[in-house]
N, C-alpha and C positions, 0 to 999 in steps of 0.2 A: 442473380442467384438467390435462392431462398431455401429455408429449411427450418425445422423445429423439432423438439423432442417428441411432441405429440404426433407430428406428421410422420416421423420415422419410427414411431412405436417405442421409443426409449422410455424407461421408467424414471420419472423424476425422483430425486433423493428426498428422503424424509428429513424432518427437523433433527431427529435423533442421529441420522447418518451424517448430516452436516456438522452437528456438534462433535461427533467422533472424529471427523477429519480435522476440525479446528483445534482439537486437543493434541493432535499428533505432531508435535514439534519438540525440539530440544532447546532448553533454556541454558545457554552456555554462559556461565558466570565469568569466564575469562574475557568476554567481550565487554568493553566499557559500558557503564550504566547509561551514559549520555546517548550511546548508539541505540541501546534498547529503548530508551525513552522516546527517541526520534522515531524508531520503527513502530512503537505503540501508537504514537500520534498519527502516523501514516495509516495505520489500520482503521482508525476512526474516520479519517478523511476519505479513504477509499470506500468505506461503507456508505457514507453520505452521498458520494457521487454515484455509487451503484444504485442507491434508492431512487435518485433522480431519474435514472435510466430504467426504473422498474425492475432492476435485477436484484430481487429480494433474496435469492439464494446467496449470492456473493456478499450482499450487505449483511445478512445474518452471520455468515461465516466470519467476516472480518470483525464484527462486533463481539461475537463470542470469544474469539481469540484475544481481542482487546481486553475484555473483562477478566479473562484468565490471567493475563499479564498484570493488570492493575490490582486485582484482588489477591492473587496467590504468589506470583513469581517475582515481580519487581522488588517487593519488600524483603525478599530473601537474598538479594544480590549483596555481595560482601561490601560494596561501596555505597549501599543505600543510605547509611547514616551520614555520609558527607553532606555538608550544608548545601552545596551547589546542586547535588543530585536530588535532595529533598525539594528544592525549589522547582526542579524539572518534574518531579512526581506530582506536586500539588494540582496543577491544571489537569493532569490525567485523571486523578481521583475525582476532581470536580466534574469531569465529564461522564463519570460512571453511571449516575442515575439516568441521564438522558440515553446512554447506550442501552441500558436494560429496558427502558421504556420503548425504544425503537425495536428491540428484539421481540417484545410482546406484540407490537404492531405488525411485524413482518411474518410472524408464525402463521396466522390465518391464510396469508397469501401463498405460502409454501404448501400448506395443507390443501388449499383449494386446487392447486395445480396437480397434486397427486390424485385428488378426488376426480378431477376432470379426466385425467389419464385412465383411472380405473373404470370410469363410466364408458370410455371409448374402447378399453381393452379388458372387458370383464373376465375373460378366460385367463389372461396373464396375471391379473390382479389376484385371482383366487388360487393360482398354482404356486405351491411352495418353490422357492428358488434359492440358490446359493447366495450368500451375502456378496455385494459388489466388491470388486477388488479396489485397492487404493488408487490405482490408475483410473479406474472407471469413476470413482468418487470425485477425484480431481476434475475429470472431464465433465461430469454432470453438474458440478457446482461452479467451476471456473471457466468452462468453455462456453462462449456465447452461442455455439450451435445448439446447445442443450436447452436453451430457452424456447418457450413455446410462442407461437403466433407472431413471430417477428421474422423479417427477411434477414438473411445472412449474406453479407457482401464480402468479396475478396478485396482487401485494401489495395493491393498492387494494381487492380483493375479499376479502381475508383479513386484515383489520386486527386482529381479535381474536387470531388466531394470532400475528401479529407482536408484539402487545402482550404476550402471554404470554412469548414468547421474550426480549423486551427486559427484562422484569421479572426473569426467571430469570437473565439475564446480569448484571443489576445486583446481584442477591443473591450470585451466585457471585464477582463481582469483588472483593467485600469480603474474601474468604478466599483467593483464588488466590495462589500464590507460584510461584517458579521450579521448585521441586521437583515440585509438583503438575502443572505444565505439562509438564515432562519426562516424568513418569510417564504422562501421557496420550499423549504422542507415542510412548512405548515400546509402549503398547497398540495404537496405529495400526500400528507396525512389525510387530507379531506377526500382524496381519491381512494383511500383504503376503506374497506367495508367495515372495519372495526378499529377503534383505538381507545385506550383507556385514559381517563382523565388523570389518574393517580399513578406516578411512576412505580413500577414493581421493584422497589428497593426499600429496605428498612429505613425508617426515619433516622436512625442513628447514623447511617452512612450518609444520607442526604444532608443531615445537619452538619456533619463533620467535613464536608467537602469545602476546602478552603478557597478563598478568592485570592488571586495574585495578579498584579498589574505589571506587565512587561514594559520595558522601555519602548517608546514609539520610534519606528525607523522610517525615515522619509523615503519615498519611492522615486526612483530616477525616471527620467523621460526616456521614451523609446530611442534606440540607437539604430541608425540605418546603415547597414553594411552590405556590400555586394558579395553575395555568397559564391562559393566556388564548388566545383564538382566533387563528388565523393567517390572513394574506391569501394570495392565490394569485399565483404568479410563475413564471418559466422558468430555463434552465440552460446550462453548458458548461465542461470542463477541458482538461489538456495531454497531451502524450506526451513521453517521454524521448529522449536524445541519441545521436549517431553515435559510433562507436568512435574513440578516439584511438590513440596508439601503445601497443602492448603493453608492459607494464611488469612487471618482477619486483619484488615488494614487498620493502622492506628488513626486516631482522631488527629485533626490538624494541630491541636495544641500539644500533642505528644511527639510530633515529628522532631522537635529539637532535643528531646531527651531520650531517644531510643537507645536501647542497649545494642551491642554489636550484633549484626545479622548472623544467622546460622546458615550453613550450607544447605541447599535443597535436599530433601529426602523423598522417597517414593510417596506419591499422594495417597493419603488415607481415605479410603472410600467412604468412611463415616463422616468425614468433614464436609462442610458446605461447599458447593461449586456454584458458579454463576447461575446455573439453571435453578438452584434452590431458592434464589431470590425472586424468581418469576413463577407465575402460576399459569396453567393452561388458559388460553384466551377463550372467553365465552363466545357463544355463537352470535350474540347480539349485544349492542351497547347496554350498559347497566343503567341504573337509576340516575347516576350523576354524569352520564356521558355528555360530551360537549356538543355533539350533533343530535338532531332529533332522533327519537327511538325508531328503529326500523322494524318492519314486520318480521316475525321469526323466519329463519331459513336454516337449512341443514348445514351449509358451509358457505364461507365467504367466496364470492365469485372472483375468478382471476381477472385483474384489470384488463380491459380491452385496450390494446395498443392503438396509437394513432395509425391512420391508414398508411402513412409514410415511415412508420417506425422500422428501424433496421439496426443491426449490429455488424461490426466487422469480424470476420473469421480470425482465428488465431494466426499470428504472424509466423510462429514457429513453435517448437515444443522442446522442453528440457529433455535431457537424457532419460529422466524418470518417466517421461510421457506427459508431464504437467503442461497445459497449454500456456503460451506466452502471448499476451496481447500485442498487436502491431504498435510500434512506436514511431512517431513522425518527428524528425529532428531537423531544424533549420540548418541548411548547409553553411550559411554564413556565420553561424554561431562560433565555429572554430576559429575563423579568421578574426572575428571580433575579440575573442579571448586571447589569441596569440598577440594581437596588437596591444591589448590592455596589459599583457604580462611582459611586454618587451623590455621595460626598464629593469625588471627583476632578472629576466633572461640574460641581459647583458652583464649583470653582476653575478651570474651563475647561481641564481637563487630560484627555487621552484615556486610556482604560483598555482593555486587551486580555485575552482569554482564549483557551483552546484547547478544541476540541470533540473529546472522546475517547470511544472505545468499542471495539467488536469486530464482526467479520463473523460471520454464521451463515446457512447455507442460502441463500446468494446475496443476502443483504441486509446493510446496514450499520446498526448500532444505536448511537446516541450515548447514553451514560448517565453521563458525567462532564463537568463544567465545570472545567477546570484553569486556575487563574490563576497564571501564572509570575511570577518576579521581572521587573521591567520599569522602563523610564524613559519618561515621557510628557511631551508638550508639548501646546499647543493644537491642533496639526495632525498630530502623529505619536505613535506608541507603539512602542517596541522592546523585545523580550524580552532578558534577560541571563541568564547562568549556564545555558548550554545543557546542561551536565553534569547539573544537577539535574533538568531536563526528561527527559533520556535515562534517568536512574536511575528516575524515577517511572514512565515508560511501560514500562520493562523489568520493574520489580518487580511491577507489577500487570497485566502482559500486555495493555496497551492500545495502540490505534492512534490516531494523531491524524488526524481527518477534516476538519480545517479550523480556522477561527478566528472570533472575534467581537470587535468593538470598538465604542467609542462615538465619536460626533461631537458633542461638547458645543456647538460653535459653528457647525456646518455642517449642511446638509441631508443627506438619505439618498442617498448616491451613493458610487461608488468613485473616490477621488482618485488622482492619478498615483502617489503613494507607496503607496496601498493596492493598486494593480494590481501593483506590483513585489513587494510583500510576498506577495500571493496567488499570484503566479507560482511562488514557491518551494514552496508547498504543492502546486499542481497539477503541477509538474514531477515529483513523485514519486507522485501519486495522482490519477487522472483525475476521481474523484468529489468531490474536495476542494471545500469551500464557504467562502464568506466572508459573515458576517452583520454588517451595519452597523446600529447603533442610534443614532437621532437623536431623543432624547427631546423636544426642543422643536420638532420639525418634523412635517409630515404629508406622506407617510407617515412613521411613526416608526421603521420598520425595513425592511430588504430582505435577501433571501438571493440571493447572486450566485455566478457562476463566469465564468472567461474563456472566450471562444469558442475552438474548436479544430477545424479550423485557423483561423487569422487572429490572434485576440487573444493567445493564449498565446505563440506563437513571436515575435510582434511585441514583446511586453514583455520576453521573455527576451533578445532581441537589442538592446534599447534600452540605451544606455550613459549616458543622462542621469541626473544624481544630484540635481538640484534638487527640493525638496519638491513643487513644482507645476511641471509642464512639459507641453507638448502632445504628442500622438501623431498620426501621419499617417493612421490609419484610424479609422473611426467605430464599427464593430461589435466593439469590444474585449471587452466583457463583456455578460452577459445574466442575467436572473433564472432561478432554477432550482428553485423549489418548484412543487408541483402547482398547476394541472392539466397543465402542459406539461413540467415538470421531474421530477427524480428524488427530490426531497426531500418527505417527508410529515411535517407537524407533527401531533402527537397530544397531546391534553390529559391522557390517562390514562397517559402514560409517566413513569416515575420517573427521578431522576438524583441525583448527588452533586456537591457543590461542594468542591473542594480548592484552598486558597489557599496558595501557596508564598512569598508576599511576607513 
């Protein structure tokens, strides 16, 4: 199966349209700062993986939203002045100059795709048309079908190919480090027709980016479990916040003496936005470019994909119409987790873990079960030491795609506390899932997501803190595995268990 935006005559989105979509989210300050910090880091990781796949629209979208959060919104969170939260913020601020630099690199590629479309569709390009709807914008930026010059494959019909990719990712993950990842991104840069030597960010910001060394976490060896078959179920995740007041981030030295943060206000259009720190990309490298000067050209050519380049089609769609990438989950991971949690389960204490992996070719592959430090009760389980989680994900270039936890004394459902916990995952990643394991019940497990719209925003707006409390709507969450959802469990997928406790 194949398809592309150009082949179907679809108009590629402009940088301005992508920017507008990236700004369209609500920054809920009742969500804990640590969750916003984790979601912000996920945006940067997702952008880098998208760039590796030459998906520059998605990469630009994620980086712009990352810059909004770091520059404007995170410092307005009521808990920002907390010492632990400032430690989480520092590495995010440190990554800002690189994020702005990448956005400058990706602009010409996005513009070139529009130019190529206009060349093939001159009549459509010159005819005034209504602005694209929000649903169309999400489709054009986040749906792999909208990318040009690549084959689009149905994940359910290419399971062997997906299995090969997941296993290769699993092998590579054992050896990957920050230097290797940076080297790969440099290779991507060389394939771009333009990049600037100097980051498009004020020196003040670059100089103030603090360095922080997280504790090193040892990586466990792969665990071999016999997977079991999966049931069938359905799906649904979130979308992010609206802009608060523009905010000039503090220097590193000022972080320990900040006054109390103020609540967000409507963004003043006269204040700087991330785009104000960048300038339009020139058509050719300048005097100090790192690559040899190229002859003048009108626009940067769209990178030619490899002959076998492909992407997987969306696995499902949110209630809003936003596409969800297919997610491949090792079926044996649940069995491994239940076995690992058995001692807690026998003591009627909940256990939780995180589902980690990486994207590739428009699909999400889970290949690690991360068990963080935690505190559990009969009805709750909370992670602690967020810095150790940050360090582990960063060190091994992993993205967190959801969580898994046990119900030692309850049936298989999402409790009110579970819904609030999962909202923090979906606020940063629409495909995020929650797996509930209830060993003493039938069904013994379920794979869920919040509905969006409806469930996600309702939970993010809920201010109740009791372990069990009612909600005013019924359709808060839904199942999300196949045949109707985006999650596919496979018995032949491998994974690693890493226990940080």
